[in-house]
N, C-alpha and C positions, 0 to 999 in steps of 0.2 A: 504494500500500500504506500502511496506517495503522500508527502506532506500536503496540507490543505492548499497551499499557494502554488502547487505544481500540477502538471497535466501529463498523464501518460498517453502517448500517441503510438499507435500501431501502424507501421508502414508495410505495404504488401507489394511485392513484385510478382505479378501473376504469371503462371505457366501451367500447362497441363502435365508437365513432367517434374519440374523443379521450381516450386513456388517459394520465393524467399520471403521471410518476415523479419521485422526488426522493431523493437520497442525502445522508445526514448522517454525519459522523464524530463519534461521541460519546465523550468521555472524562469522568472525574469533574470536571475543571476547566472544560470547555466543550463546546459542540456547534457544529460548523462545517459549512457547505455544501460538499458534494463536487461534485455535479452535479444538474441538473434538466432536464426536457424533457417532451415530449409525443409520444406515438405516435399519429399521425394516419393512419387507414386510408383507402384510396382511396374516394372517394364513389361512384364508379360500379362498384365491385367488388361481387360477391355477398356476402351476409352470411357465408357459409362461408369465402370468401377473406379477408374482414376478420379472422376468427378466426385464420387461418393467419398473417397479418401480425402480429397481437398476440402470438401464441406466439413467432414467430421474433424479433421485436424485443425482447421482454422477456428472452428467453434471451440475446440479444446483450448487453444491459445487464448482466445478471448475470455473464456471462463476462468482460466488460471490467472491471467494478468490484469483483467478488468480495465482495459484502456478506456479513457474517456472519449477519444476521437480516433478515427481510422482513416488513413489515406492510402490510395491505391494508384498505381501507374495505369493510365488509360491505354487503350489499344493503339497500336500504330498500324499503318497499312503497308504490308510488304508485298512482295511479288507472288507469294504462294497463297492463293485464296483458301486452300484447305487448312493451312497452318493458321491463317488469320481467323477462320471460323472456329477452330479448336481453342485458340486463345480467347476468343469472345465467349465461348461456352464456359471456359475455366473462370474467366472474370465474372460471369453471371452467377456461377455457383458460389464463388467467394463473396460476391456482393450480397447474395441471398443469406449466407451465413451471418454476415455482419448485420444486415437489416433485421434478421430474426432475433439478434441479441439486443435490438432496440437502439442501435447506433446508426448514424448516417455515414455514408462513404464519400469522402472528398477525393476527387480525381484530378490527376495531373499528368500532362503529356510527358513523354521521355525528354523532350527538349526543355520543358519547364523545370524538370527535376535536375537535369545537368546544369542549367543556367543558375539555379538556386544554390547548388553545392559547389560547382567548379567555376562558374562565371561564363561558361561557353556552352552553347547548346549542342555542339558537335564533340564533346569530350568523350574519351574512351571509357570503358568500364573500369579499367585500371586507374585512370585519373580520378574517377568518381570514388573508387575504393580508397585511394590515398587521401583524398580530401575528407571523406567521412571519418577516417581515422584521426585526422588532425582536428576536425571540428568537435569530435567527441573526446579528445584528449586521450586516445587509446595508445598503449605501448606498441601495439602491432596493428596492421591493417585488418579490418574485419573480413572473415572468410566464412563461407564461400562467396563468390561474386554475387550470386542471387540474393544472399542475405545483406551484403553491403549495399546492393541496389535498393533493397527494401528500407534500409536505414536512411538512404538518400531520399527516398519518398517521404519518410517521416520528417526529415530535416527540411525538405522543401515545404511541407505543410506548416512547420513552425515558422519558416520565413514568410510564406504567403499570408498566414493569419495575422502576422504583426504589421505587414506593409499597409493593408487597407486601414487599420485603426490609426496608424501614424499619419496617413495622408487623408483622413476623412474630412470632407468639407465641413466647415463650421456652419451651424444653424443660427448663430447669432447674427444680428445686424452688424454691418461694418462699424457703425459708431460705437457699439458696445465693445467690439474687439479692440478698437483703437484705445478706448478708455482703459480696458483691462491691461493692455500692453504697457500703457504709461504707468499704471498703478504698480504692476509687477516689476517694473524697472527700478523703482525707488527703493 
Protein backbone atom coordinates (compact mmCIF):
# COMPACT_ATOMS: atom_id res chain seq x y z
CA UNK A 1 0.00 0.00 0.00
CA UNK A 2 1.32 3.44 -0.87
CA UNK A 3 1.22 6.58 1.28
CA UNK A 4 -1.86 8.80 1.05
CA UNK A 5 -0.15 11.41 -1.14
CA UNK A 6 1.13 8.90 -3.71
CA UNK A 7 -0.43 7.14 -6.65
CA UNK A 8 0.31 3.61 -7.86
CA UNK A 9 0.18 3.44 -11.64
CA UNK A 10 0.17 0.24 -13.68
CA UNK A 11 1.67 0.47 -17.16
CA UNK A 12 0.93 -2.24 -19.72
CA UNK A 13 2.77 -3.03 -22.96
CA UNK A 14 0.28 -5.38 -24.66
CA UNK A 15 1.14 -8.42 -26.76
CA UNK A 16 -0.51 -11.77 -27.32
CA UNK A 17 2.74 -13.57 -26.43
CA UNK A 18 4.74 -11.33 -24.03
CA UNK A 19 2.74 -8.63 -22.28
CA UNK A 20 4.91 -6.41 -20.14
CA UNK A 21 3.64 -4.78 -16.97
CA UNK A 22 5.24 -2.28 -14.64
CA UNK A 23 4.04 -0.49 -11.55
CA UNK A 24 5.37 2.81 -10.25
CA UNK A 25 4.54 4.69 -7.09
CA UNK A 26 4.29 8.36 -7.96
CA UNK A 27 4.36 11.19 -5.44
CA UNK A 28 5.16 14.85 -6.09
CA UNK A 29 8.64 14.26 -4.64
CA UNK A 30 9.60 11.15 -6.64
CA UNK A 31 8.60 8.16 -8.70
CA UNK A 32 9.73 4.70 -7.60
CA UNK A 33 9.53 1.19 -8.97
CA UNK A 34 6.99 -1.08 -7.30
CA UNK A 35 7.10 -4.16 -9.52
CA UNK A 36 7.68 -5.23 -13.09
CA UNK A 37 7.20 -8.41 -15.04
CA UNK A 38 6.11 -10.09 -18.20
CA UNK A 39 3.09 -12.26 -18.85
CA UNK A 40 4.32 -14.97 -21.20
CA UNK A 41 1.54 -17.00 -22.75
CA UNK A 42 2.13 -20.69 -23.52
CA UNK A 43 3.57 -21.01 -27.03
CA UNK A 44 1.63 -24.19 -27.82
CA UNK A 45 -1.70 -22.87 -26.54
CA UNK A 46 -4.42 -21.76 -28.93
CA UNK A 47 -4.78 -18.04 -29.47
CA UNK A 48 -8.05 -18.01 -27.52
CA UNK A 49 -6.38 -19.76 -24.58
CA UNK A 50 -3.59 -17.17 -24.66
CA UNK A 51 -6.21 -14.44 -24.32
CA UNK A 52 -7.61 -16.21 -21.24
CA UNK A 53 -4.12 -16.31 -19.70
CA UNK A 54 -3.66 -12.57 -20.39
CA UNK A 55 -7.01 -11.74 -18.78
CA UNK A 56 -6.40 -13.88 -15.70
CA UNK A 57 -2.80 -12.76 -15.10
CA UNK A 58 -3.43 -9.02 -15.47
CA UNK A 59 -6.47 -9.39 -13.18
CA UNK A 60 -4.15 -11.03 -10.61
CA UNK A 61 -1.62 -8.18 -10.92
CA UNK A 62 -4.40 -5.62 -10.38
CA UNK A 63 -5.78 -7.53 -7.37
CA UNK A 64 -2.32 -7.88 -5.79
CA UNK A 65 -1.01 -4.34 -6.26
CA UNK A 66 -4.27 -2.34 -6.38
CA UNK A 67 -3.11 0.41 -8.73
CA UNK A 68 -5.19 3.58 -8.70
CA UNK A 69 -4.61 4.21 -12.42
CA UNK A 70 -3.76 2.08 -15.44
CA UNK A 71 -2.06 3.18 -18.66
CA UNK A 72 -1.64 1.06 -21.78
CA UNK A 73 0.23 1.50 -25.02
CA UNK A 74 -2.27 1.83 -27.84
CA UNK A 75 -2.11 -0.11 -31.06
CA UNK A 76 0.14 0.87 -33.87
CA UNK A 77 -0.46 -0.03 -37.48
CA UNK A 78 2.05 -2.39 -39.00
CA UNK A 79 2.30 -4.10 -42.34
CA UNK A 80 0.86 -7.41 -41.11
CA UNK A 81 -2.93 -7.18 -40.70
CA UNK A 82 -3.10 -10.56 -38.92
CA UNK A 83 -0.57 -9.45 -36.26
CA UNK A 84 -2.39 -6.12 -35.86
CA UNK A 85 -5.67 -7.99 -35.37
CA UNK A 86 -4.17 -10.26 -32.72
CA UNK A 87 -2.63 -7.30 -30.91
CA UNK A 88 -6.02 -5.59 -30.98
CA UNK A 89 -7.66 -8.63 -29.43
CA UNK A 90 -4.98 -8.82 -26.74
CA UNK A 91 -5.47 -5.12 -25.96
CA UNK A 92 -9.22 -5.67 -25.77
CA UNK A 93 -8.87 -8.52 -23.28
CA UNK A 94 -6.44 -6.53 -21.14
CA UNK A 95 -8.73 -3.48 -21.24
CA UNK A 96 -11.66 -5.66 -20.23
CA UNK A 97 -9.77 -6.98 -17.20
CA UNK A 98 -8.88 -3.42 -16.16
CA UNK A 99 -12.46 -2.17 -16.61
CA UNK A 100 -13.89 -5.14 -14.71
CA UNK A 101 -11.68 -4.06 -11.79
CA UNK A 102 -13.43 -0.68 -11.84
CA UNK A 103 -10.52 1.30 -13.29
CA UNK A 104 -10.20 3.40 -16.42
CA UNK A 105 -7.56 2.66 -19.04
CA UNK A 106 -5.51 5.63 -20.26
CA UNK A 107 -3.99 5.01 -23.68
CA UNK A 108 -0.80 6.39 -25.21
CA UNK A 109 0.71 5.81 -28.63
CA UNK A 110 4.21 4.34 -28.88
CA UNK A 111 5.46 7.73 -30.11
CA UNK A 112 3.93 9.55 -27.11
CA UNK A 113 5.58 7.09 -24.73
CA UNK A 114 9.00 7.44 -26.35
CA UNK A 115 8.77 11.25 -26.40
CA UNK A 116 7.75 11.38 -22.74
CA UNK A 117 10.60 9.14 -21.59
CA UNK A 118 13.44 9.72 -24.07
CA UNK A 119 12.47 13.00 -25.72
CA UNK A 120 12.28 11.51 -29.23
CA UNK A 121 9.41 9.62 -30.79
CA UNK A 122 11.79 7.44 -32.81
CA UNK A 123 13.80 6.13 -29.84
CA UNK A 124 14.86 2.49 -29.76
CA UNK A 125 13.65 0.01 -27.15
CA UNK A 126 17.14 0.04 -25.63
CA UNK A 127 17.11 3.84 -25.32
CA UNK A 128 13.71 3.65 -23.62
CA UNK A 129 15.01 0.92 -21.30
CA UNK A 130 18.07 3.02 -20.37
CA UNK A 131 16.02 6.16 -19.64
CA UNK A 132 13.45 4.24 -17.58
CA UNK A 133 16.31 3.00 -15.41
CA UNK A 134 17.64 6.54 -15.00
CA UNK A 135 14.21 8.09 -14.30
CA UNK A 136 13.46 5.50 -11.62
CA UNK A 137 16.98 5.65 -10.12
CA UNK A 138 17.58 1.95 -10.68
CA UNK A 139 21.02 0.36 -10.29
CA UNK A 140 20.44 -1.66 -13.50
CA UNK A 141 18.23 -1.26 -16.53
CA UNK A 142 14.85 -2.94 -16.06
CA UNK A 143 14.50 -6.29 -17.84
CA UNK A 144 12.99 -7.72 -19.97
CA UNK A 145 12.34 -5.12 -22.67
CA UNK A 146 8.57 -5.72 -22.53
CA UNK A 147 8.57 -4.83 -18.82
CA UNK A 148 10.73 -1.73 -19.32
CA UNK A 149 8.34 -0.64 -22.08
CA UNK A 150 5.45 -1.06 -19.64
CA UNK A 151 7.27 1.08 -17.07
CA UNK A 152 7.77 3.67 -19.81
CA UNK A 153 4.00 3.70 -20.39
CA UNK A 154 3.43 4.30 -16.66
CA UNK A 155 6.03 7.12 -16.67
CA UNK A 156 4.40 8.63 -19.75
CA UNK A 157 1.11 8.64 -17.86
CA UNK A 158 2.77 10.43 -14.95
CA UNK A 159 4.17 13.03 -17.34
CA UNK A 160 0.94 13.50 -19.31
CA UNK A 161 -1.20 13.81 -16.20
CA UNK A 162 0.94 16.65 -14.79
CA UNK A 163 1.23 18.63 -18.03
CA UNK A 164 -2.48 19.51 -18.40
CA UNK A 165 -2.83 20.67 -14.80
CA UNK A 166 0.25 22.89 -15.07
CA UNK A 167 -0.98 24.53 -18.26
CA UNK A 168 -4.69 24.62 -17.47
CA UNK A 169 -6.28 27.87 -18.54
CA UNK A 170 -7.32 30.18 -15.76
CA UNK A 171 -11.03 30.64 -15.17
CA UNK A 172 -10.50 33.93 -13.41
CA UNK A 173 -10.95 37.22 -15.12
CA UNK A 174 -7.71 38.89 -16.28
CA UNK A 175 -8.19 41.71 -13.78
CA UNK A 176 -8.28 39.24 -10.89
CA UNK A 177 -5.17 37.44 -12.19
CA UNK A 178 -3.29 40.76 -12.42
CA UNK A 179 -4.28 41.70 -8.87
CA UNK A 180 -3.29 38.30 -7.52
CA UNK A 181 0.09 38.41 -9.24
CA UNK A 182 0.82 41.85 -7.71
CA UNK A 183 -0.22 40.66 -4.24
CA UNK A 184 1.87 37.48 -4.43
CA UNK A 185 4.96 39.42 -5.56
CA UNK A 186 5.08 41.47 -2.36
